[in-house]
C-alpha positions as CSV (number, residue, x, y, z in Angstrom):
1,M,-25.0,-55.6,15.0
2,R,-24.6,-53.4,18.1
3,T,-25.7,-55.3,21.2
4,I,-25.9,-54.5,24.9
5,I,-26.9,-56.5,27.9
6,I,-29.0,-55.1,30.8
7,E,-28.6,-57.5,33.7
8,D,-28.0,-56.8,37.4
9,E,-26.2,-60.0,38.2
10,K,-22.7,-59.4,36.7
11,P,-21.7,-63.1,36.5
12,S,-24.9,-63.8,34.5
13,A,-24.1,-60.8,32.2
14,R,-20.6,-62.0,31.6
15,R,-21.8,-65.5,30.9
16,L,-24.3,-64.2,28.4
17,S,-21.7,-62.1,26.8
18,R,-19.4,-65.1,26.3
19,Q,-22.3,-67.1,24.9
20,L,-23.0,-64.4,22.4
21,A,-19.4,-64.1,21.4
22,E,-19.5,-67.8,20.5
23,L,-22.3,-66.9,18.1
24,G,-20.3,-64.0,16.6
25,V,-22.2,-61.3,18.4
26,E,-20.1,-58.9,20.3
27,T,-21.5,-57.1,23.3
28,S,-20.5,-53.4,23.4
29,T,-21.9,-52.6,26.9
30,M,-23.2,-54.3,30.0
31,L,-25.5,-52.3,32.3
32,H,-26.7,-53.4,35.7
33,S,-29.4,-51.1,37.0
34,V,-32.3,-48.9,36.0
35,E,-30.5,-45.8,36.9
36,E,-27.3,-46.7,35.1
37,S,-29.3,-47.7,32.0
38,I,-31.2,-44.4,31.8
39,A,-28.0,-42.4,32.0
40,W,-26.4,-44.6,29.3
41,F,-29.3,-44.3,26.9
42,Q,-29.4,-40.5,27.4
43,E,-25.8,-40.1,26.4
44,N,-25.2,-42.9,23.8
45,E,-26.4,-44.1,20.4
46,H,-29.0,-46.8,21.0
47,P,-28.0,-50.3,20.0
48,D,-29.6,-52.6,17.4
49,L,-30.5,-55.2,20.0
50,I,-30.9,-55.3,23.8
51,F,-30.8,-58.4,26.0
52,L,-33.0,-57.2,28.8
53,D,-33.5,-58.7,32.3
54,I,-36.9,-57.9,33.8
55,Q,-36.0,-57.5,37.5
56,L,-33.0,-55.3,38.2
57,S,-31.5,-54.4,41.6
58,D,-33.3,-51.0,41.7
59,G,-36.6,-51.9,40.1
60,L,-38.3,-53.4,37.0
61,S,-36.3,-52.7,33.8
62,F,-39.5,-51.2,32.2
63,E,-38.9,-48.1,34.3
64,I,-36.0,-47.3,31.9
65,F,-38.5,-46.8,29.0
66,E,-40.7,-44.5,31.1
67,V,-37.8,-42.0,31.0
68,V,-36.2,-42.5,27.7
69,E,-37.5,-43.7,24.3
70,V,-35.4,-46.6,23.2
71,N,-35.2,-47.4,19.5
72,S,-34.0,-51.0,19.8
73,A,-35.2,-54.6,19.4
74,I,-35.4,-56.5,22.6
75,I,-34.9,-60.1,23.7
76,F,-36.0,-60.6,27.3
77,T,-33.9,-62.7,29.7
78,T,-36.1,-63.6,32.6
79,A,-36.9,-66.0,35.4
80,Y,-40.7,-65.3,35.0
81,D,-41.6,-68.6,33.4
82,E,-45.3,-68.7,34.2
83,Y,-47.9,-66.0,33.6
84,A,-46.2,-63.4,31.4
85,L,-44.5,-65.4,28.7
86,Q,-47.3,-64.9,26.2
87,A,-46.9,-61.1,26.6
88,F,-43.2,-61.4,26.2
89,K,-43.6,-63.4,23.0
90,L,-46.1,-61.0,21.5
91,N,-44.2,-57.8,22.4
92,S,-40.5,-58.7,21.7
93,I,-38.3,-60.5,19.4
94,D,-38.1,-63.4,21.8
95,Y,-37.7,-64.4,25.5
96,L,-35.1,-66.6,27.2
97,L,-35.5,-68.3,30.5
98,K,-32.6,-68.3,32.9
99,P,-30.2,-70.1,33.0
100,I,-30.0,-69.4,29.3
101,D,-29.6,-72.4,27.1
102,D,-27.0,-72.1,24.2
103,D,-29.3,-73.5,21.6
104,E,-32.2,-71.3,22.7
105,L,-29.9,-68.3,22.6
106,E,-28.7,-69.2,19.1
107,N,-32.4,-69.5,17.9
108,A,-33.3,-66.1,19.4
109,V,-30.3,-64.4,17.6
110,K,-31.3,-66.1,14.3
111,K,-34.9,-64.9,14.8
112,Y,-33.7,-61.4,15.3
113,R,-31.6,-61.5,12.2
114,S,-34.5,-62.8,10.2
115,V,-37.1,-60.3,11.3
116,K,-35.1,-57.2,12.4
117,P,-36.8,-54.0,11.0
118,A,-34.7,-52.3,8.4
119,S,-35.6,-48.7,9.4
120,Q,-38.3,-48.9,12.1
121,K,-38.1,-49.6,15.7
122,L,-39.8,-52.5,17.5
123,T,-42.9,-51.2,19.3
124,L,-43.4,-52.7,22.8
125,D,-46.4,-52.3,25.0
126,F,-44.4,-52.2,28.3
127,E,-47.3,-51.1,30.4
128,D,-49.4,-54.2,29.5
129,I,-46.4,-56.5,30.3
130,K,-45.7,-54.6,33.5
131,K,-49.3,-55.0,34.6
132,L,-49.0,-58.8,34.0
133,L,-45.9,-58.9,36.2
134,V,-47.5,-57.0,39.0
135,N,-51.0,-58.4,38.8
136,P,-50.9,-61.7,36.9
137,I,-54.1,-62.8,35.2
138,E,-56.0,-65.3,37.4
139,R,-56.3,-68.6,35.7
140,E,-57.0,-72.2,36.5
141,Y,-54.0,-74.5,36.9
142,K,-54.0,-78.2,36.9
143,K,-55.3,-79.7,40.1
144,R,-54.5,-83.3,39.1
145,F,-52.4,-85.5,36.8
146,T,-52.9,-89.0,35.5
147,T,-50.4,-91.8,35.0
148,R,-50.6,-95.4,33.9
149,V,-49.7,-98.0,36.5
150,G,-49.9,-101.4,34.9
151,Q,-53.4,-101.6,33.3
152,H,-54.8,-98.9,35.5
153,L,-54.8,-95.1,35.4
154,K,-53.9,-93.4,38.6
155,I,-55.0,-89.9,39.5
156,I,-52.3,-87.8,41.3
157,N,-53.5,-84.6,43.0
158,A,-51.1,-81.7,42.4
159,D,-51.0,-80.8,46.1
160,E,-49.7,-84.3,46.9
161,V,-46.7,-83.8,44.6
162,E,-43.5,-82.9,46.4
163,C,-41.6,-82.3,43.2
164,F,-41.6,-82.9,39.5
165,Y,-38.2,-84.0,38.1
166,S,-36.6,-85.2,34.9
167,E,-34.4,-88.3,34.7
168,N,-33.3,-90.5,31.8
169,K,-35.4,-88.4,29.4
170,G,-38.5,-89.1,31.5
171,T,-40.6,-86.7,33.7
172,Y,-41.7,-87.9,37.1
173,A,-43.9,-86.8,39.9
174,A,-42.6,-87.6,43.4
175,T,-45.5,-87.7,45.8
176,S,-45.9,-87.4,49.6
177,D,-46.4,-91.1,50.0
178,G,-42.8,-91.7,48.8
179,R,-43.8,-92.9,45.3
180,N,-42.4,-91.8,41.9
181,Y,-44.7,-91.8,38.9
182,L,-43.8,-91.4,35.2
183,L,-45.8,-88.7,33.5
184,D,-46.5,-88.3,29.8
185,T,-45.2,-84.8,29.6
186,T,-42.0,-82.7,30.0
187,L,-40.9,-80.1,32.5
188,E,-41.2,-77.5,29.8
189,N,-44.8,-78.4,29.2
190,L,-45.5,-78.3,32.9
191,E,-44.7,-74.6,33.0
192,V,-48.2,-73.6,32.0
193,D,-49.9,-76.2,34.1
194,L,-48.4,-75.5,37.5
195,E,-49.6,-72.9,40.0
196,P,-46.6,-70.5,40.2
197,R,-47.3,-69.6,43.8
198,V,-47.0,-73.3,44.7
199,F,-44.4,-74.7,42.3
200,F,-41.0,-73.2,41.4
201,R,-38.5,-74.5,38.9
202,V,-35.3,-74.5,40.9
203,S,-33.1,-76.0,38.2
204,R,-33.4,-77.6,34.8
205,K,-34.3,-80.9,36.5
206,F,-36.7,-79.9,39.3
207,Y,-39.9,-78.1,40.2
208,V,-40.6,-78.1,43.9
209,N,-43.8,-77.7,45.9
210,I,-43.4,-75.0,48.6
211,N,-45.8,-76.9,50.9
212,H,-43.5,-79.9,51.0
213,I,-40.1,-78.1,51.6
214,N,-38.7,-79.4,54.9
215,D,-35.4,-77.5,55.0
216,I,-33.3,-75.1,52.9
217,V,-29.5,-75.0,53.6
218,A,-26.6,-73.1,52.1
219,Y,-24.6,-75.0,49.5
220,T,-21.4,-74.5,47.5
221,N,-21.0,-71.6,45.0
222,S,-23.8,-69.5,46.5
223,R,-26.4,-72.1,45.8
224,L,-29.1,-73.6,48.0
225,K,-29.9,-77.2,48.8
226,I,-33.6,-78.2,49.4
227,K,-34.7,-81.0,51.5
228,L,-38.3,-82.2,50.9
229,N,-40.4,-84.2,53.4
230,R,-40.1,-87.6,51.6
231,Y,-38.2,-87.3,48.3
232,I,-34.5,-88.3,48.8
233,D,-33.5,-90.0,45.5
234,Q,-31.4,-87.0,44.2
235,E,-30.1,-83.8,45.7
236,I,-32.2,-80.8,44.8
237,I,-30.0,-77.8,44.3
238,V,-31.2,-74.3,43.5
239,S,-29.0,-73.1,40.6
240,R,-27.1,-70.0,41.3
241,E,-28.9,-68.1,38.6
242,R,-32.3,-68.8,40.3
243,V,-31.4,-68.3,44.0
244,R,-32.5,-64.7,44.1
245,D,-35.9,-65.4,42.4
246,F,-36.3,-68.5,44.6
247,K,-35.9,-66.4,47.7
248,L,-38.5,-63.8,46.4
249,W,-40.8,-66.7,45.7
250,L,-40.6,-67.9,49.3
251,E,-41.8,-64.6,50.7
C-alpha cells in the first residue's frame, strides 16, 4: 500500500508517519503545501492512500485537485470538528481529528483496507466540501443544558459556561458563577451541540468559551495557556497541534 501524507506542519507529519509505521503502513512521501503537492502529483505515480490535511500554509488542500486529477483514496486529517464532518464522512474513506488518536488511526486504516476499490478511484465532491468550509450551513446549536442537582434539574445557559472539561471519566460545565456541574454527555458528543464561533476544543480535555477568556499567555513547547474569568481548577493548555487553528478562531 503506497501512502503519502500532505500536512504543512512537519512535526505533525512526522508524528503521523511514525503512528502509521507502527501499524505496518510505510509513508513514501510527505508534502507540505499546495504548490509542492501539485508538482509532485504531476511527476509521480499516484499513491493508493493519501492522509490529507485541509488547511495548508498556502491555501486549502482542495486546490490541489483543481489542477490535477488524483486517483487515490483519502483520509482527511483536520481540526475542523464542527460543521463539515458529515461531508468528510460521506466523501472520503474517513476523517481524523487532530491530534490524531492511535486507535482512531488504526480503525481508519482498517476501514480503508476493507473498502478500498480494486480498480476504481474514490470520487470526492471537493467543491461541496469546500463550500461548507468557506460558508458553513447555518444551524441551531444548543442554547442550554440540564444537569441534576440533588432532586432538582438545573438549567445551564450555554453563554454562562466558561468551559466544558473532562475529568475522571466525567464531563463537566464550569460556569461564570464559579460552579462545576456534571453533565450526562461526553466532549465528543458536544462537538455537534456547541456553536463553533463561541466554543473551541483546545485539547482533549477542554472546550473554552471565547467570551470568558481573560488572558492568553505563551507556554512551553510552542503551546498557549488560557486563563478564564473564574475557572482555576486545572491549567488549560492549547495543545501544540491546535495552536494555529486556535489563533485563527480568535480572529
